[in-house]
Phi, psi and omega in degrees: 000144179296164186301316182237129180252127177267121180233129181254132179243123184245139174137180180149213180102314178222166176301330180295341174258323186290313185293321173298322179300317179292322178295318177296318180302314181293322179294321178297318181297328180287333188260344183200167173279104185236148169249121187250140174222134177257148171234128180228184178264130180304136178087355181264168188303327183298333182292342176259316189287323183293312176298325178299329180276358175097016181244155178275138177225143175246131179267140175242161182273089181218146178215163179269173178287129180268109183280337184274336179218097187295337180293336179286353181268359183302321183276357187300313179301323180292321178296320181296315178298315180297321182296322178295320177297316180296318181295317179301321178295317179298315181296321178296321184279318186275330180051063182291146172276340178204152178231132181244132175250128183248004182101150186115167189302323186283346185300314187297304182297327181290309182290322179297317179295319179296319180296323177296333179264009179060031174274134179303133181235148182224144181240136168249116178254109187278337188263165176282345178244116184284142177285157182299318180299314181296324178296320178291315183291332185298333183301326181246004179283155177288311178214154176238120180268130185231165182237359182230152175289161173078018183281359177298340180287347179248327188233155175302129187302326184285352179256352185277132171234123179280108182250334193085179180262128181294132179246144182302140182305320184295340177271322177297316185254035182289113177240024178286132178276159187297320181300315179298318182293317179297319178296323179302321181268006177057046179246184187266123182295340185266001180252150172291143186241130178252127176261119182256116181237125177248027186080167185294337183258357178096153180227111187298315184293320179294310180302315182296318180296319179293313182301319183285341187237026178301326181296326179290323177295319179295317179297332179277005180058039179247170177223162184228144164255118194239107172269110185274339193091146187297324184290334187252359187301311184298332181296326186252347183301313181291329182299327188254009183305324184272357186259114180283346182271007181239126169248111186252136182221143173291323181206135181266111180287319184260082183290331177300318178294319181295316178296321180295327182282334192278139168272318173221163184232143172246129188207154163295175185237039171297157185304319183286325175299316179299315181299315180295319182292328175295318179291321181288343176059050182245140171298135188223145169250113179272139170236087186298142176287117190285345184260008173296150185309127180051029176054041186289340177293324177295321177297316178301311182295318182298327178302316179287323178299318180295334178271007181058042185240001182190169171249159177224136171239127180292146182307318182295338181258003187300319184303319183267325193257337190297304185294317174302323178293318177301311184294322178298316178292322183296332182261004181243089186290332178295316178294321178301315181297319180296314179297319180300315181293315185287322180288327178297327180292345181262001184291141175245108192266343190239027183299312183298319179295319179300314181295312181300315181299315182294320179297312182294322177296322183293324186263008177298000000 
């Protein structure tokens, strides 16, 4: 292999795409002398999170199809054409030896352009349901890394590598003690702590259920670390000003600290959330997002429920059932211990290393 390997990583949009990309980047850096460049969609979360992690990112003008307002799609063909022009310029200047797509709007133009130039391409598909772009791109990709069984129905079987979903190093090797974590969030060491996660963009049903039932959480002598999502933060910030048992954040940067503080977790059931919670070994109540493609979050959550490793409350029932379910789990230490043991058994700890090794072996 040449002395320095240029690797381009494309994708983003949500934490579920960004954090695996960062985990893969760190694994590559450990295994070889690499120069890394990220490509994302202008205005999306990756344009902030990737530089914060210490990597360079270039934004391109790309957006997805808007199903709720078809008139907003008028400019889409022009954006797509412009994005291909921008990507070609990036490829000419950076000259990558390999390109990795992790999902998100920028993945398609970047990988398609790389494939036209015969640059080795790799796909990471985190979900049990493959996206349309990835299905198209897989035909010319070198390998597709997956985290669920049965992905042959979407991708050529000879290209599939079961890697699992990459989880951030700080969560895999989390050795923060609970006392330190509780102090970090300025909460009470003597109270049980509930970590509320609605994904990086926020979850309306979870937030609403928590807001309406704060009195029940207080009566249970519990406290919460509450990630509302950036879009919904201002709506709830004023509501909890007087409550010392609530630590509210638009987005939690230090998730290792949050997991260390938590006795139980409430979460959506995106593939990356599930992967992290298995590694974090926390009892969890899943509230799957019902409008995910083909309801795959419910499939993800049900998989853990069937393994006796978690509880699930349907989104439509969150208003009435979520907080009572949380409190019931919080007061049942036998169930907590069982969930902790069973969810830990499902953890995939070496996904990023598996992906990095295969990419580097392929381009030798």
